[in-house]
Structures are given as C-alpha cells and as structure tokens.
C-alpha positions as CSV (number, residue, x, y, z in Angstrom):
1,M,-9.2,-17.4,10.6
2,T,-7.5,-17.2,7.2
3,Q,-9.7,-15.5,4.8
4,Y,-8.3,-17.5,1.5
5,L,-8.4,-16.0,-2.2
6,D,-10.6,-17.9,-5.1
7,F,-7.1,-19.0,-6.2
8,E,-5.6,-20.3,-2.7
9,K,-9.3,-23.0,-2.6
10,P,-6.9,-26.0,-3.0
11,L,-4.8,-24.7,0.2
12,A,-8.4,-23.8,2.1
13,E,-9.2,-27.2,1.7
14,I,-5.5,-29.0,3.0
15,E,-5.0,-26.0,5.6
16,G,-8.3,-27.0,6.6
17,K,-8.1,-30.7,6.7
18,A,-4.9,-30.2,8.9
19,Q,-6.7,-27.8,11.3
20,E,-9.6,-30.6,11.8
21,L,-7.6,-33.6,12.2
22,R,-5.7,-30.9,15.2
23,N,-9.0,-30.4,16.6
24,M,-10.1,-34.2,16.6
25,A,-7.0,-34.6,18.1
26,R,-7.8,-32.5,20.9
27,A,-11.1,-33.8,21.8
28,N,-9.7,-37.7,21.6
29,E,-5.8,-37.7,23.6
30,E,-6.1,-41.3,22.8
31,M,-5.3,-40.1,18.6
32,H,-2.2,-40.2,17.2
33,I,-2.1,-37.8,14.2
34,E,0.7,-35.6,14.1
35,D,2.5,-37.3,11.1
36,E,-0.7,-37.1,8.8
37,A,-0.9,-33.3,9.9
38,A,2.8,-32.8,9.2
39,A,2.6,-34.7,5.6
40,L,-0.4,-32.0,4.7
41,D,1.5,-29.0,6.3
42,R,4.2,-29.9,4.1
43,K,2.0,-30.6,1.2
44,A,0.2,-27.2,2.0
45,R,3.9,-25.1,2.0
46,D,4.5,-26.4,-1.7
47,L,1.3,-25.8,-2.7
48,L,1.8,-22.2,-1.9
49,K,4.7,-22.3,-3.1
50,D,3.5,-22.9,-6.0
51,L,0.4,-20.7,-6.4
52,Y,3.1,-17.8,-5.6
53,K,5.6,-18.3,-7.7
54,K,4.4,-16.4,-10.7
55,L,1.3,-14.5,-9.9
56,S,-0.5,-13.3,-13.0
57,P,-1.2,-9.1,-12.7
58,W,-5.1,-10.2,-11.5
59,R,-4.1,-12.0,-8.9
60,K,-1.9,-10.0,-7.6
61,C,-4.1,-7.4,-7.2
62,Q,-6.1,-9.1,-5.4
63,V,-3.5,-10.3,-3.1
64,A,-3.1,-6.2,-2.7
65,R,-6.7,-6.0,-1.9
66,H,-7.1,-9.0,0.6
67,P,-8.2,-7.6,3.9
68,D,-6.1,-8.9,6.2
69,R,-2.7,-7.8,4.5
70,P,-1.2,-4.8,7.4
71,H,-2.5,-1.5,7.6
72,C,-1.0,2.2,7.4
73,K,-2.2,2.5,11.0
74,D,-0.3,-0.6,11.8
75,Y,2.4,0.4,10.2
76,I,2.2,3.4,12.0
77,E,1.5,1.8,15.9
78,A,4.9,-0.3,15.1
79,L,7.0,1.2,13.6
80,F,6.6,4.6,14.3
81,T,7.2,6.0,18.3
82,E,5.7,9.5,19.8
83,Y,3.0,9.5,17.1
84,T,0.6,12.6,17.4
85,P,-2.5,12.6,15.2
86,L,-3.5,16.1,13.4
87,A,-6.6,16.6,12.2
88,G,-9.0,18.5,10.3
89,D,-8.0,21.0,6.8
90,R,-9.0,24.1,8.8
91,G,-11.7,24.7,5.7
92,F,-14.0,21.8,5.9
93,S,-13.8,19.0,8.2
94,D,-11.0,15.5,9.7
95,D,-11.0,12.8,6.7
96,H,-11.0,9.5,8.6
97,A,-9.6,8.2,4.9
98,V,-6.2,9.9,5.6
99,M,-4.7,9.7,8.9
100,G,-0.9,11.5,9.8
101,G,0.9,13.5,12.3
102,L,4.2,14.2,14.4
103,A,6.2,11.0,15.0
104,R,9.5,9.4,15.4
105,F,10.9,7.2,13.3
106,N,14.1,5.8,14.6
107,D,14.2,9.0,17.2
108,R,14.0,10.7,14.3
109,P,11.4,13.4,14.1
110,V,8.7,13.2,10.5
111,M,5.4,13.5,9.9
112,V,3.8,10.5,8.8
113,I,0.9,10.8,5.9
114,G,-1.0,7.6,5.1
115,H,-4.5,6.3,3.3
116,E,-6.5,4.3,6.1
117,K,-9.1,1.3,5.0
118,G,-10.1,-0.4,8.2
119,N,-10.2,-4.2,9.4
120,N,-13.5,-4.5,9.7
121,T,-16.7,-3.0,8.6
122,Q,-17.2,-0.8,11.1
123,T,-14.2,0.8,10.7
124,R,-14.3,0.8,7.1
125,I,-17.2,2.3,6.6
126,A,-15.5,4.8,9.0
127,R,-12.2,5.3,7.2
128,N,-14.6,5.2,3.7
129,F,-12.9,2.1,2.9
130,G,-9.5,4.1,2.3
131,M,-10.7,6.7,-0.3
132,A,-10.6,10.2,0.4
133,R,-12.3,13.5,-0.3
134,P,-11.0,16.7,-1.1
135,E,-10.4,17.2,2.9
136,G,-8.0,14.3,3.1
137,Y,-6.1,15.9,0.5
138,R,-6.1,19.7,2.2
139,K,-5.0,18.2,5.3
140,A,-2.2,16.3,3.6
141,I,-1.1,19.4,2.2
142,R,-1.3,21.0,5.9
143,L,0.8,18.4,7.6
144,M,3.8,18.6,4.3
145,D,3.4,22.4,4.6
146,M,3.9,22.0,8.7
147,A,7.2,19.5,7.5
148,D,8.5,21.8,5.1
149,R,8.1,24.5,8.0
150,F,10.0,22.4,10.5
151,G,12.3,20.4,8.2
152,L,11.3,17.0,9.0
153,P,11.5,13.7,6.6
154,V,7.5,13.2,5.1
155,I,7.4,9.7,5.2
156,T,4.1,8.7,3.1
157,L,2.2,5.3,3.5
158,V,0.0,4.3,0.3
159,D,-3.0,2.0,0.0
160,T,-6.3,3.3,-1.7
161,P,-8.2,1.8,-4.2
162,G,-8.6,5.6,-5.7
163,A,-10.0,8.9,-4.5
164,Y,-13.9,8.7,-3.3
165,P,-15.6,9.7,-6.9
166,G,-18.6,10.6,-4.6
167,K,-21.1,13.8,-6.1
168,G,-20.2,15.9,-2.0
169,A,-16.6,15.1,-3.0
170,E,-16.7,17.1,-6.3
171,E,-18.4,20.0,-5.0
172,R,-15.7,20.3,-2.8
173,G,-13.0,20.4,-5.6
174,Q,-11.5,16.9,-5.2
175,S,-9.8,16.5,-8.4
176,E,-8.3,20.0,-7.4
177,A,-7.7,18.9,-4.3
178,I,-5.6,16.2,-5.9
179,A,-3.9,18.8,-8.1
180,R,-2.9,20.5,-5.1
181,S,-1.6,17.8,-2.8
182,T,0.6,16.3,-5.8
183,E,1.7,20.0,-6.1
184,K,2.3,20.3,-2.8
185,C,4.8,16.2,-2.7
186,L,6.7,18.2,-5.7
187,Q,7.4,21.7,-3.4
188,I,8.9,20.6,-0.1
189,G,12.4,20.6,0.5
190,V,12.6,17.6,2.3
191,P,13.1,13.9,2.3
192,L,9.8,12.8,0.8
193,V,9.1,8.6,0.6
194,S,6.8,6.7,0.0
195,V,5.3,3.1,0.0
196,I,2.7,1.5,-1.7
197,I,1.4,-1.4,1.4
198,G,-1.7,-2.5,-0.7
199,E,-3.4,-0.2,-4.0
200,G,-1.9,2.6,-5.4
201,G,-5.2,3.5,-6.9
202,S,-5.7,6.9,-10.0
203,G,-5.0,9.8,-8.6
204,G,-5.5,9.8,-5.8
205,A,-2.2,7.5,-5.0
206,V,0.1,10.0,-7.0
207,A,-1.3,12.6,-4.6
208,F,0.7,10.7,-1.6
209,A,3.3,9.2,-3.8
210,T,5.0,11.7,-6.4
211,A,8.0,10.9,-3.7
212,N,11.8,11.4,-4.0
213,R,12.0,7.6,-3.4
214,L,8.8,5.0,-3.9
215,A,9.1,1.7,-2.8
216,M,6.3,-0.9,-3.8
217,L,6.0,-3.9,-1.6
218,E,5.9,-7.4,-4.3
219,H,2.3,-7.8,-3.8
220,S,1.2,-4.4,-4.5
221,V,0.6,-2.8,-7.0
222,Y,-0.1,0.7,-8.7
223,S,-2.3,2.0,-12.0
224,V,-3.5,5.2,-13.7
225,I,-7.1,3.3,-12.9
226,S,-8.1,-0.1,-11.4
227,P,-8.1,-3.2,-14.0
228,E,-12.3,-3.6,-13.5
229,G,-13.1,0.7,-14.1
230,C,-10.7,-0.1,-17.2
231,A,-12.3,-3.0,-18.9
232,S,-15.6,-1.1,-18.4
233,I,-13.8,1.5,-20.4
234,L,-12.6,-0.3,-23.0
235,W,-14.5,-3.5,-23.5
236,K,-17.5,-2.5,-21.8
237,D,-17.1,-4.9,-20.0
238,S,-16.1,-5.5,-16.1
239,D,-15.3,-9.2,-16.1
240,K,-12.4,-8.5,-18.4
241,M,-10.9,-6.9,-15.9
242,R,-7.9,-10.2,-15.5
243,E,-7.3,-8.3,-19.4
244,A,-7.0,-5.4,-17.8
245,A,-4.5,-6.0,-15.0
246,E,-2.4,-7.7,-18.1
247,S,-2.5,-4.8,-19.9
248,L,-2.3,-1.8,-17.5
249,R,1.5,-3.4,-16.4
250,L,0.5,-2.7,-12.4
251,T,2.9,-4.7,-11.0
252,A,5.6,-3.9,-8.9
253,Q,7.9,-5.7,-10.9
254,D,6.8,-4.0,-13.8
255,L,6.9,-0.3,-12.6
256,L,10.9,-1.0,-11.9
257,K,11.4,-2.0,-14.8
258,L,10.3,1.1,-15.9
259,G,11.5,3.5,-13.5
260,V,8.3,4.4,-11.8
261,T,9.4,2.6,-8.4
262,D,12.6,2.9,-7.2
263,R,12.5,-0.9,-5.2
264,V,10.6,-3.7,-4.2
265,I,10.1,-5.0,-0.5
266,P,9.8,-9.3,-0.7
267,E,7.2,-10.2,1.3
268,P,7.0,-13.2,2.8
269,L,5.8,-16.2,1.3
270,G,2.3,-16.4,0.8
271,G,1.4,-12.4,0.8
272,A,2.2,-9.6,3.6
273,H,-1.3,-11.3,5.7
274,R,0.2,-14.7,6.3
275,D,3.3,-13.0,8.3
276,R,2.8,-9.3,8.4
277,A,5.6,-8.5,11.5
278,T,8.1,-9.9,9.2
279,T,6.2,-7.7,6.2
280,I,6.3,-4.8,8.4
281,E,10.2,-5.0,9.6
282,A,11.5,-4.9,5.5
283,V,9.4,-1.7,5.0
284,G,10.6,-0.7,8.3
285,K,14.0,-1.2,6.4
286,A,13.7,0.1,3.2
287,I,12.2,3.5,4.7
288,T,15.6,3.8,7.0
289,A,17.6,3.0,3.4
290,M,15.8,5.6,1.3
291,L,15.8,8.6,3.9
292,T,19.8,7.5,4.7
293,E,20.0,7.9,0.7
294,M,18.8,11.5,1.1
295,D,20.5,12.3,4.4
296,D,23.3,15.3,2.7
297,L,20.9,16.4,0.3
298,K,20.0,20.6,0.8
299,P,16.2,21.6,0.5
300,R,16.7,23.1,-3.5
301,A,18.7,20.0,-4.6
302,L,15.9,17.6,-3.1
303,V,13.5,19.2,-5.4
304,K,15.2,19.0,-8.3
305,A,16.4,16.0,-7.5
306,R,12.2,14.9,-7.4
307,R,11.1,17.1,-10.4
308,D,13.8,15.4,-12.4
309,K,12.8,12.0,-11.9
310,F,9.2,12.6,-12.7
311,L,10.3,13.8,-15.8
312,T,12.4,10.8,-16.9
313,I,9.9,8.2,-15.5
314,G,9.4,5.6,-18.4
315,E,12.8,6.2,-19.8
316,K,14.4,3.5,-18.2
317,G,11.4,1.1,-19.9
318,L,11.6,1.6,-23.3
319,A,15.3,2.2,-23.8
320,A,15.3,-1.3,-22.2
C-alpha cells in the first residue's frame, strides 16, 4: 500500500478513486470502467509531475525520509554478492544501526558499510531508526582498517538523521567515536566512495561520507543539523522547519553547486520509493563510475586527493 506524504494528498485521492473503480469492476464483471480508470491514471501522472517538478527543500526532506525508500539492506542485497556481515567493535557491543561487511561488487572484493533504519516498527526499533551509537562508529573504523590492510575499496551508504544523542552514547564517547571515524576516512589508502541514499544528518553522516567521491540521490538531503533542530535553536520554534530547510541549503542540487557532492543520481518520478529497483540500479551504476575514476590512483594519491577535496569544499560555490 502506497504511503502518501502531506503534499501528495490530492494525488492520493485520484489514485484512490482509480483503484476503487478497478475493485468495483473485479466484483462485478459486467462493469466496464477501464476508460474512466485510465483517465484517472493520466490525471494522477500529470499531477505527480507537477508536484515533483520543483520540490521545496522541506518537501525534499519529507521525500528523503519516506519509509518506503530503499534502505542500506536493500542496496546490499541487490547490488552485492557474497556479502559476509561483520559485527561488533571489539570493545562494547554490536550496533545494529550500522551494518557492514565483506562483499563483492561487480565481482570485485569490497568493504560495504551503511546506516540501516529498518522497514517496520520492529526493525526500526532494533536498528534505532538508523541513529548509530559510539560502538557503531567504532565498528566502522574496524571495518575500514581491515579494508585498508587488504587493499579493498570502501563503499558507504549513508541514511541517518544523525548520531544517537542518548545519555549512554555520550558516556561511551559519542563525539570522540565520530571524530575517529571521520579521521579514519581521511587516512585509508584505498578508494572510498559514499552515497547519500536518504538523510545525511550532521556528524553522524560525515563520519561515513568523508570520501574521495560523494554522490547523492536526487531527493536526498545532507546537512549539519535537521531543519527541525535548526528552527528550534534559531527561532525557538520547530514549526519554522520550512524556513530552516531553505536556509540550510541541504538539497543535492545546492550541494552540487557548492562542490560538497560530486554527482546527483536521478530518481524515478515521484521519488525512489515509487520504483525501488530502478533507483537501486542507478546507484549501482554511479558507484561503478566513481570506483572506475580511481582505478589508477595509488594509496598516497588517494589520501592526498581526499584531503585536498575537503580543504577546498565551498570554493566552487563562492566563486560562482
């Protein structure tokens, strides 16, 4: 069953009427309503095009958070073979908000790491809604170390509202773990590519996305803070999240202009959740292209290029 966002309510009514007509026809074979249903389908498609023609930053946030978008687990199952999950940080526990392990991508051995939000109430709670604790970032560090040791490219899939801000996480060194993970991204001498597949929230996302190549899905977002959090701090009113989203310049299109992201991956009409297979295929092609661009780079050159990239972020947008 399709889950509709707030701004999609008119679309929900039209598609609902078309479905209702078809249900009536199935119950009564003498009814011939296909022409009417087809007309509603065309109307719905035209409305969908209008709604997604120029989404506001806040609406892009809503699309990026859609519960039916493909998540990390979906990408791993579709794009990678021989996936062998690795668990734990060898210090405290295993964080289920972060999944990762050895795999093959296009038959090439790689290390894949990502945030997993879960897809229903039970799994979302188990995955802590994609909000990693310190042990999640320390697990990622361990996996990146292993990849560096064996010369394996690292692929990260980012989808988190931010690192978990709970008391236990802070007691176990949340900020230090994020900083160490970001540092490790800058140190490894293997290709590191990252894709923002939904939300890229704050340091919790930067800890995985400090990469040689960063791609974003068309309706994904990447920001230092959520629009609601920003509004609460600046205006003392979380209801001003729309204004905050505008100011944060968190869309893939804005970040491409600033040089934060290297490419924007197109999504199917209506967002990734309306055609998951096509979206996953597009992400796979983007990862292949980004890895190919670094095939001839030696470890020292990879590290230097990665550091230089982050030292010059923003210059592109300022020059424009």
